[in-house]
C-alpha positions in Angstrom: 0.0 0.0 0.0 1.0 3.6 -0.7 2.7 5.6 2.1 0.6 8.3 3.8 2.9 11.2 2.3 1.6 11.0 -1.0 -1.8 11.4 -2.8 -3.8 9.7 -5.5 -4.0 11.4 -8.9 -6.6 10.4 -11.5 -5.1 10.9 -15.1 -6.8 11.0 -18.3 -4.6 11.0 -21.3 -6.4 11.3 -24.7 -4.6 9.9 -27.7 -3.9 12.0 -30.8 -6.3 11.3 -33.6 -5.4 8.3 -35.7 -2.6 7.2 -33.3 -3.6 3.6 -32.9 -0.9 2.0 -34.9 1.6 4.3 -33.1 0.3 3.0 -29.8 0.4 -0.6 -30.8 4.0 -0.2 -32.0 5.2 1.1 -28.6 2.8 -0.6 -26.3 5.2 -3.4 -25.2 7.9 -0.9 -24.4 5.4 1.2 -22.5 4.2 -1.8 -20.3 7.8 -2.8 -19.7 8.8 0.7 -18.6 5.9 0.8 -16.1 7.8 -1.9 -14.3 10.8 0.3 -13.5 8.6 2.7 -11.6 8.3 2.3 -7.7 5.6 -0.3 -7.0 3.4 2.1 -5.2 3.2 4.6 -8.2 0.7 2.8 -10.4 -2.5 1.9 -8.7 -4.5 1.1 -11.9 -4.4 2.0 -15.4 -5.8 1.0 -18.9 -7.1 2.3 -22.2 -10.5 3.8 -22.7 -12.2 2.8 -26.0 -14.1 4.4 -28.7 -16.6 1.3 -28.3 -16.6 -2.0 -26.6 -14.0 -4.5 -27.9 -15.3 -7.4 -29.9 -13.6 -10.9 -29.6 -10.6 -11.3 -31.9 -10.4 -7.7 -32.8 -7.9 -5.1 -31.7 -9.8 -2.7 -29.3 -10.3 0.8 -30.6 -8.4 2.7 -28.0 -8.8 6.5 -27.8 -6.6 7.1 -24.8 -5.6 6.1 -21.1 -7.0 6.5 -17.7 -4.8 5.9 -14.7 -4.7 6.3 -11.0 -1.3 7.0 -9.5 0.4 7.6 -6.0 2.6 10.7 -6.0 3.6 13.7 -3.8 2.7 16.2 -6.3 1.0 16.9 -9.7 4.6 18.1 -10.8 6.1 14.5 -9.9 3.1 12.9 -12.2 4.0 15.3 -15.1 7.5 14.6 -14.9 7.0 10.7 -15.1 4.4 11.2 -17.9 6.7 13.4 -20.0 9.0 10.5 -20.2 6.5 7.9 -21.2 7.1 6.4 -24.6 3.3 7.2 -25.3 4.3 10.9 -24.9 7.6 10.8 -26.8 6.2 8.4 -29.5 3.2 10.7 -30.0 0.4 8.6 -28.7 -0.8 10.7 -25.9 -1.6 14.3 -26.5 0.3 15.7 -23.7 -1.3 19.2 -24.0 -4.7 17.7 -23.5 -3.7 15.5 -20.5 -6.1 16.0 -17.4 -4.6 15.4 -13.8 -6.9 15.6 -10.8 -6.4 15.0 -7.0 -8.4 11.9 -6.3 -9.7 10.1 -3.3 -10.6 6.4 -3.7 -13.8 5.2 -2.0 -13.4 1.7 -3.5 -10.6 -0.2 -5.4 -10.8 -3.9 -6.3 -8.0 -6.2 -7.8 -8.7 -7.5 -11.3 
């Protein structure tokens, strides 16, 4: 569990239009890099979709939603600026939204 010195931050990171192939090209690197962060940083995360995914089809991803544990919004921004989804022009960093958050409920997958 996260320490009491930080806070939860809800992040909405929309993709650039027509960036699905870019996302797919760097997705494995993105996922591998998440493992390099402190275990307490990522609380949950995933892609939000244009429509529900269908069996056997690539989901039509439009962006990402995440919950992280950090001391400040600046700490969150610093981490996200270096993400391959930003440097690879998947997430539209200018449209990123970050909100202080307070979980009422979280369940494991």
